[in-house]
N, C-alpha and C positions, 0 to 999 in steps of 0.2 A: 170246289175246295171245301174241305171239312171245317165247319164253323165250331164244332165241338159242343153243340147244344145238347145232343142226346147223351154224350158222355158225362156231362155235369150231373144229370139225374142218376145215371148208372153208378156213379162213384159214391152216391149217398148211401149210407148204411140204413138198415131196417128202421132203427129208431129215428134216424134223421128224416126218413120219408114221412113217418107218422107225425113228427114235430112240424115238418114243413107243411103238411096237409092241415094240421090244426091251426097253424098260424095264418095260412092263406084263407082258410074258412073264416077265421075270426076277422080277418081283414075285409072279406066280402060282406060279412054281417055289419061291420062297422061302417062301410061305405054304401050300403044298400039304400039308405035313406028311410027305411021303415021305422027305425028308432034312432035317435041321436043322443049322444052323451050330453048330459046337462038338462035333459027334458024330463027327468024323473024316472027314466027307465034304468034297469040294472042289467049288467052283463052276466053271462053264464060264468060262475066261478071256475069252471073247468077250463075256461079259455081266458087266461089273464090278459091284461092290456099288453100291447106290443111295446118293446123297448124304444127309447128315443130315436135310435138310428133307423129302425124300421118305419117309424112315423115319417122321418125325413124322406125315405124312399117312396112312401105312398104319396106324400105331397108332391114330390118331384114327378111321379107318374101322372097324377091327376092334372098337373099343370103343364104337361108336355115336356118334362125333363128327359135328358138323354143319359143313358148308362153305357159307359164304354169300359167294360171290365176285362176284356180279353177273352172271356169265355161265353159271353152272350152280349147281344146288342139289341136294345128295345127302343122303339120310337113310337110314342103314343100321340096321336093328334088330339088336340083339345077341342073337339066338336061336340055339339049338343046331342048328337045321336049315338055317342059312345055308351054302350050299355054296361051295366055292372058286371055282367057275365064275362065280357071281354077283359074288363079291368081285373076281375078275379083270376082269369087265366094268366094275365101278365104277372100279377103278384105271386101266383103259384110258381111261375118260372123263376122269378127273382128270388123268392124264398128258397127254392130248391137249389139255386146256384150259390146263394150266400151261405147256406147252412153248412156247406162242405168245408169251409175254412174256419169261420169264426164261431159258429153256433156251439160246438162241443168243447170249446176252450173254457176250462173252469176258472175263469178270472172275472173280476168285476169290470163291467163296461162303464167308463167314465165319459162325461161330456168332454169335448175337445179341449176346452180351456183348462179343465181340471187335469186331464191327462198330461198336457204340456207342463202344467205346474209341477206335477209329481216328477216327471222326467227331469225338468230343470233343477228341482230340489235335490234329487239323487245325484245328478252330475256335479252339483256344487259341493255336496257333502263329501264326495269321494276325493276331491282334490283341493279342498279349501285350505288344508294345513300346509300347502306349499306356498302360500301367499308371501311369507316372509323368508323364503329361502335365499341362498346366495347365488351368485353367478357360478355355475359349475360346468366342468368339462368344456364342450365346444363354445360355451357362452363367452369365454375369455377372448377367443379369436374372432368370433362373429360380432361381438358387441364391444368389449373393452378395448381391444386392439384394432378395431375397425374405424379408420379415419372418416369413413362416409357418414358416421353419426354426428360428427362435430360440425359446428356452424361454419367454420372456415373452409370446409369442403363445399364447392358449388353443388347445387342440387342436380345439375346436368350430369355430373360424374356418376351418379347412381345408375344411369342408363348404360354406362360403358364399363362398369365394374361388376365383379361377381359378388356372391353372397358374403365373401370374406373381406371385401374391400380391395382385391387385386384387379388389375386390368384384365379384361377378358382376352385381350390379345397376347397376354403374357404366357410363356411356356409353362409356368408354374401354376397357372389358374386351373381350378377345378371345373370351370365352365358352368357353375351353378348360378343361373341367371334369375334372380328373385328381387328385382328393384322395389316392388311394392312392399314386400316384407321388410326390407332394409329401411324404407321410408317410415314405416310404423315404428321401428326401433329409434329412428332419428327423432320422431315426434315424442316418443317416450323420454328420450334423453333430454330434449328441450324442456318438456313440461316438468320433469323431475329436477332439473338444474344440475344434472350430472349423472354419474353411473350409480344410481340407487335402485337395487333390484326389485323393490316392492311394487312399483308401478308396472314394471315389465311382467311380473308374475300375475298381478291382478287382471291385466288385459288377457293373458292366456286363459285364465280360469273362466272369465266372462265369455270368451270366444267359444270355449267348449260347451258352456251352458246354452249359448245361442244355437249352436249347431245341434245339440241334443234336442232342443225344442223344435227346430226346423225339421228334424229328421222324422218326427211323428207324422207330419204331412207327407213326407217322401215315402215312408213305409205304408201309409194308407193307400197311396197310389200304386206302389209296386205290388202290394199283397191283395188289394181290393179292387183295383181298377180306377178309371177316371170317370166321375159322374158329377154333373152340376145340376143344381136346382134351377127353376125358372127365374129366380132372382140372381143367378150368377154365382151362387155360393157352392163351392165344391163340397161334396158329401163324403164322409168317411164310412165306407161299407164294412170295414173290419176294425172297429175301435179296440177290441181286445188284442188282436194280433199286432196291430201297429203299436199299441202301448207296450206290449211285451218285447217286441223287436227294438223299440227305442230305448227301453230300460236296459236291455242287454248291451246295446251300444254305449249308453251313457256311463255304465259302470264297468266297462271292460278294462282290466288292469294293463293291457298292452298299450293303452293310450297314455300312460303316465309320462313317458318320455316326451311326448308332444306337448303336454300341458305343464309339467313341472320343470322341464328343460326349456329355457326361453327360446332357443333356436328352433324348437318345435313349432313356433308360431307360423313358420312357413307352411307346415302341413295344415294347421288350423285355418289360416286364411284361405289356402287353396281349397279346402273342403267346404268352407262357407260359400265361396263363389261357385264352386262345383254344384252344390245343392241348389243355390239360387238359379243357376243356369238350367238345371233340370226342371225346377218348378215353373220357371218362365216358359220353357219349351212346352210343358203341359198346358199352360195358359193359352198358348197359341191356338188351341182347339176349343177354347171355352165357348165361343159364339157359334160353333158349327152345329147345324141342325140336321143336315143330311149326310154329314161325314165327308163332304167334298170340299168344304171351305176351310180355310185356316188363315191366320194372320201372319203375313210375311214379316211385319214389324217385330212381332214377338219372337219369331225365329231368329231374326238378326240380333235382337237384344240378347237372346240366349247365347249366340255365338260370341258376342262381345263379353258377356260374363265369363264364358269359357276362356277367352283370351286373358281376362283379368285373373282368373284362377291360375293360368299358366305363368303369369308374371309374379305370382306368389310362390309357386313351385311347379316344376316341370310336369308333374302328374296331372295338372289341371287340364291339359289338352285332351285327356282321355274321355272327358265328358261328352265330347262331340261324337265319339263312337257309341257311347251308351245312349245318347239321345237318338241316334240312328237306330239302334237296337230296339229301344222303346217304341219308336214310331212304327217299325215293322211289326213288332209282336203285339202291341196293345192297340195302337191307332188303326192299323191295317189288318190285324189279326192273321198275319201270315203264318202258315205252317212252314218253318224254315226247311225242313227235310223235303217237303213237297216241292218247294220252289227250287231247291238245289237239284233235285232229281229231274225236274222239267228243264232246267238249264242244261244239265249234262246230256239229256236225251234230245235237246233242241225241240221240245214239244211245242207245237204251234198254239196250243191252248194257253201258253204262258201269257200271251197278249191279253187274254181275257181276265187275268188276275186283277184283283182289286188294286194292286200297286199302281196300275196305269190310270185308274179312275180317281184316285184320291191325292194325287200330286206328290206321291212319295219320292219319285225321281227328282222332282224340283227341289224338295227339301233336302234330299241327300246331296244334291249339287251344291246347295248353300252351305251345308255342313262341311263338305269336302273342300270347297274353295276357301272357306274360313280357316280350316285346319292347315291347308297348304300355305296360305298367307302367313299364318303364325309361324310355321316352321321356317319359311323363307326369311322372314324378318329376323327370327332368332339366329338363323345361320349367318346372316350378314353381320349381325352385331357380334356374335361369338367368334366368327372366323372359322376356317376350315379345319383347324387342328383339333384333334380329340383331347380330352382332359388327360393329364399325366398322373397315373397311379403307379404304385409300386407293388411288388409281389406280396408284401406283407398285408396290404390292404385287401386284396382279393386273390388268394393263392390259386384258386381253380382256374381263373382266367389266364394265368401264365403257364398252365400245364401244356406240355408239348403234344400230348395225345388228345385227339378229339373225343375219344371214348371217356377219358378221365374227366375232361371238362364237362361233357354231357351228364355223366353220372353224378358229379358233384353239384352241378347246377340243380339237378332234380332233387338231390338230397337237401339242398338249401330250401327248395320249395316245400319239401315235407316238414322241415323244421319250422318254417313260417306257419304252415298249417297247424302244427302242434302247438305253437305259441298262441294261436287264436283259440284253439280248443282247450288248452290247459296252460293258461298264462301264469304259471307258478315260478318257473326258472327264468327270470328276467335279468338282463345284463346290459350295461351301458355301451359295451363294445364286444363284438363277436369275432374280431379278427385275430391275427397273430397266434395261430395254433389253438384257438378256442374250439374250432371245428376241424379236426385233422382230415386231410384229404382221403377219399376212398380211392385206392389204387388197384384194387383187385376185386374180381367178382366173388371171391370167397369172404369178403367183408360182410359181416352180419347186418350192417346198416342198410344194405341194399333192400332188405325186407321192407323198410319204411317207404322206399320208392314204390314198391309193388302195391303196398296198401294205399298210398296216395293215389296212384293212377287207377287202381281198381275202383276207389270211391268216385273219382272224377269221371271215369268212363261210365260207371253206372248212372251217375246223375245226368251226364250228357245224353245217354241213351233214353232215359226217361224224358228229358227235356225235348228231344227230337222225335221220339217214336210213340210217346203216350197218346192214346185216343182221347184223353181228357185234356181239353184245350186250356183249362185253368191251370192244371199241373204243368203243362208245357210252358205257359206264360211265366208262372212263378219260378220254376226251376231255371228257365232261360235267363230271366232278369237277375235272379240270385247269382248264378254262375257268372253272368256278365259283370255285375258289380264286384264280384270277388276277384275275377281274373284280369279284366281289362285295366283297372287302375294300377294293378301290380306289374303290368308289362314293362314300364320304363325301368323298373328295378330288377328285371329278370335276367339280365346279361344277354338277352336274345338279340338286341339291336346294337348295343354298345356295352363296353366294359363299365361297370360301376365300381365305386371306391369303397365297397364294404362287402362282407360276407352275408351278414344278416343285420338289418336295421329295423328295430321295432317300430320306429316312427313311420316307415313306409306302409305299415299295415293299418294305419288310421282309416284311410279310404276303403281298402278292400274289406275291412271288418263290417262294412254296411252289407255286403253280399253274404258274409258269414252269418250275421245276425238274422238276416232274412231267411236263409236256409234252415237255421236252427229253429226259428219260429214256425216255419212250415212243417218241419219234422215233428215239433211238439204238437201241432194241430192234428197231424195224422195219428200220433201216439194217443192223443186224448180221445180219438174216436174209437180206438181199439180196446182201451182199458176201462174197466168198471171202477177201479180204485182212483177216482179223480182227486180225492182229498190228498192221497199219497203223492200224486203227480204235482198238485199245487204246492205241497210242502217241499218237494224236490226242487221245483223252480224257484220258490222263495229262498230256499237254502243256497242255491247257486248264486242268486242275486246278492244275498247278504255276504256270502263268502267273497264275492268279487268286490263288494264295497269295502270289506275289511282289508282285502289285499291291496286295493287302490290306496287306502289310507296309509298302510304300512309302506308301500312302494313310494308314494309321493313324499313321505317323511324322509326316506332314504335319499331322495333327490334334493333335499334342502341344503346339504353340504357335501363337498367333495369327499371328505373323509368317510362319511357313511356310504356314499354312492360307490366309491372305489372298493371299500372293504366288503360291501354286499356282493360284489362280483367275484370275490375270491372263491366262494363256495360254488358258484355257478360255472365259472370258467377258470379253474386252477391252472390250466395249461396256457392261458392267454398271457403272453409276455407283457402286453400293454397294460393289463390290469396291475401286475406287479410294479411296472414302471410308474404308473400313476399313483399307486399307494406310496411308493418310495419318494416320488416328487412331493406329494402332500406332506410327508413326514419331514423332508428336507426343508420345505418352506417354513415349517414350524420349529426348526432348529434341532430336530432329533436326527442327527447325522448317522449315528450308529445303527439305528433301525433302518434308516433309508438305504444304507450301504447293503444290508442283507437283501432287501427287496430288489435293488438294482442288480445285484449279483444274480439273483434268481431270474430276473428278466433276461439277462445276457445268457444264462445257462439254457433257458427255454428257446431263445432265439439268438444264436451266436453272431448273427449279422445285424443285431439291433443297435445301430450306431447312436441313436439318441440316448439310450440307456448307458452306453459306453461313455458318451460325452459327459452326461451328468455325474456318473460315478467317478470319472476322471477329475471333474471339478472338485468334488468333495474330498477325494484323496489328495488333491493339490492343496486344499485348505488345511488338511491335517498333516501336511508336509511329507506325505508319502509320494514323493515326486517320481520315483522310478516306475512304480506301478501305474501311476497316472499317465506317464509318458507312453508306456506300452499300450494302454487302452486307447488313448487318443490317436496314436500312430496307427493302430489297427482300424479305428473308425474312419480315418481319412484314406486308408488303403482300400477299405470296402466301398466307401463313397467319396471319391476324389473331389467332388464339388461341395463337400460339407464345410461351408465357410466357418461356422461356429466352432467346429472341432479343430480346424486349422488355427484359429485365433487362440483357443485354449491351449493347444499344443505349444504355440509360441510363448504363452505366459509361463508354462512349465519349463520350457527350455531357457527362458530368461532367468527363472529362479535357479536353474542349474548352472547359470553363468555361461551358457552356450549361446552367446549373443548373436553370432552370425546365423546360426540355424533358426533362432527365434525371429530375427528380422526376415528371413526367407519365408517362414511360416506365416508371419503377418501379411506380407505382400501377396502370398498365395491366397489367403482369405479374402483380401481386397480384390484380387483379380476375379474371384468367383462371385463376390458381392460388392459391387462398386460403391454403393451407398452404405457404408458400414462404419458409422461414427465410433462405436465402441472399439473397433479394431484400430482406428486411427489414434484413439486415446491411448491404448496400450502400446502402440508403436512409439508414441511420444514419450511414454515412460521409459521405454528401452533406450531411446536416444538421450534422454536426460541422464540415465545411469551411465551412459558412455560419454557424458559431457559434450554431446553434440547439440548444443543449446538451440541453434538456429533450426536444425531439423526437428527438434522436439517442438518448438513453437509452431512450425509449419504444420506438423502433424495434428497438434491440438487445435490449430485454427481450422484445419479441414474438418475436424470432428464437430466444431461449433457451427460451421457452415452447413453441414449435413443435418445437424440437430442443434438448433439454436438454444434449446433448453438443457444442453449437456453441461450441468453444473461442475462436474469434476474437471472437465477440460478447461473451462474458464478459470477455475480455481488454480489449477496447475500453472496456467499461463501467468496469472498474477503473482504467484509465489516465486516462479522462476525469474521473472523480471525483477521482483523485489530482491531476491537473493543475489542477483547479478548487478544490483545497483541502479537499474533502469527505473527509477521511481516514477518519473513522469509518464513513461510508457505503461508501467504497471497501473498507475491511476487511471489512465485513459481506458485500458482494457477492463478494469474493474467497473468503471461507470457504464461502459457499453454492456457489460454483463448484467448489471442491476437493472438497466432499462428493459432487458429481455426477460429477466427473472427477478422481479422486484421484491419478492417475499423470501428469497433464499438467504437464510441467516449465515450460511458458511461464506457466501460472497460478501455479505456485509462485514463479516469478521476480517476477511482477507484485505478488503479495501480499507477498513479502519486501521489496520496495521500500517499500510502504506501511507495513509494520510498522517498518522502519528509520527512516522519517520520524517515526513515532509514538514513537520511542525504545524500542521493544520489541526490543532488540538480540538477546537470546538466541533468541527465536522466529524472528526474521528470519534470524539466522545458520543455524539448523537448516534453514529452507526453502531458503536459498541452496545449502547443501551437498547437499540432496536434488535440487535442480534440476541442479547440476553433475554429480552422480552419474548422472543420467538423460541429460545431454547435456554431456559433459566438454569438447567442442571449441567451445562457445559463448563467444566472447571477452567479450561483454557481461555474462555471468553472473559471470565472474571479476572484471571491472572494477567492477561494482556491489557485489560482495562486498568488494572492496578499499575502496570508498567507505564501506561500512558500518564496516569496521575502522578506517578513517581517522577517522570521526566518533567511534567508540567509544574511540579512543585506543590500539588494538592496532596500532601502527605497523609492526612487523616483519611481521605477517601481511598488513597492507595492502600493504606493499612486495612481498611474495611474489606476491600475486594480481594486482597491477598488472603485474608483470613477465610473469606467465603470460598475461594478457590481451593485452599488447603483442606477445608472441611469436606468439599466435594471430592477431592483427590489428594489424600495425604501423601501419596508416593511421588508427587510431582517435584523432582529435585530442583529444577530451575526456579520454580515458584518459591520453594522453601529458601533457596539461596538469596533470591531477591528480597524476600521478606526479612531475612536476617540482616541484609544490608540496610533496609529501611529502618529496622528497629535500632541498629547502631547509630544511624543518623538521627533518629528521634531522641535517642539517649543523649547524644552530643548536644543537640539543641536544648534539651531539658537542662543539662548541666550549665550551659551558657546562660539560660534564663535564671538559674539559681544564683549564678555569680552576679 
């Protein structure tokens, strides 16, 4: 089997050979023992001292260290009879191998601690301004509306619910099983004492900084190989390359969604345990001196960390495949093409390969059994049903033609590659027409597929066929880290619920940064204008930092985030829908209507846009158009419960009570636990004077949602109006026990108590309600009525005047105030007499 030793030297340029020779000669001189530093001797100024990392290598070699770089493997016995000539020969081989990658890179070599400090600082600067952002986009569903974050939800439920808080067994579940990520959200919620986004954002930023620091070690192994000193310290053979690759990763703008968007914590936690699993797998070979021994305990710990990564996000399981690839390429130095050819040809010499001598098959069995166990447990918890997605989520996956599906999947891959290469056009959502389907070979976008596969095939050929084993190693690992973590999002094994998701490129960007760094090292060997090359690299890094700062600022609020997408994906109906929803929430209904109409124009089947537009039109009393939109929405999606309920509200306003009742019951049939619909049904029955049915409907609403204040209030008011004061009082007290700080309930119960002549208790409740909402004119007005009945005329006058000051148009209050003034005048006349 070709070990690649000769190709390492052959790949070195002319200048590289001279430099390697000078450095190895200087190393021989330094170790010969004829003269020692510090003894008053001086060194030849033409041969400067070696950098710190080369001194580490020399010390490792003198003490019997082992280098496992994938392109050479040196084992030096630490005996007294080892001559300096042998050591010099070893150092020449090492220098010759190392100079190929790191030597010609025109960057500053930093000590490991300083390199990690720089990377951590850059990663912090890029995304620090997102620390005080709001909950945006998916954060509302995954965090604010997720019951699994609240203390009343048992912790055990986290293991049976999906990322959004739904039961995994439910047909509507997305089957995204990430209990450890949800657990960290729950801890955040508990420590912050509620839904305060600051703590959530700070944790995300810190996680990215930790990952960026860890990845310096990962890149040093992937690019430079695995080497330990006699003291057990892993050595970084490529400090410049690992620093550059880590910086490229730390400041990549495509990571903004994972860091500034709180739901991106799933990707961050997954990546953290992913990298720890890889580093632990490398540590399994730390004590090996002959290459035949390894620690099974460390391998099992690596598998456990891989399972932890998978419990944070599904991509985590791919670390097992990458560990297997690393084992074969770096630990066993397999030539993949040679092994495949021997397997195909059934070559008997296959048995003599190093794979059978170094326990690779045993380790592969551990990784495979670990992966199979993870998938089986996940399958048992999740159930056999696939996640339910709609055509708007992933249009290509619903195409009838296999050709159309294949072409568009590959086009999606090319867009992901472009976002890694040029992360300028970033969008929070790429669905709903943002990327129109390719339906014909005449579509010019097919060119991008050809470019993508031309580059991938070229890289794969070099990774498989190159005579340079170091090149094979770096390209194989780079492509592995680029492609393998992306496979769960590729639509190859199952349908995914998105077209493009920037967050899924967080892990694959490791492979991208590795390949870019290797390409930079090759370019630096060929060019003489190294200062210009350094300026270009620094320019790219600074541009990325600037882009990260701008992008993370856009993620701080939904308004900026949604509007930023209009220029990137103007054909995306969801973008227009979200801009409209944001405007509607702020009360700008006129602007919201135009965006909702554009969303419906871009996607005539966008039922959620129709529903929201129908609601606004209903509030503006444009009832007929609202009815048309809502009727169309339920026709397109018959199980759309919210649209059925809203249609019932419109029909109720149009006094078509029978149709409204039918719409309400249809909504309840599609969503059994629908308290708002029961509330609206109760209002319909109240309008029809069907008081018993109304009370039953409101009672159902409060059973399903005990904090449903409107339903409780309506029950109290209806019982009060029908003269059932005792029952109204009982309902009011029950409601206040469940919602003790609701001032509207205090007000309603106070009215009932006042009519029951329980003046003291009524007065106390009125004051509590006014304290909670001092600007409510009706609260002061009804308290004045209470004092009027009670005979406290001065206090009655005071609160009538406050009420009229707050609401001068209140006719009832003004009439009562006039009555009070007449009574006070009469009393005044009597006193005068």
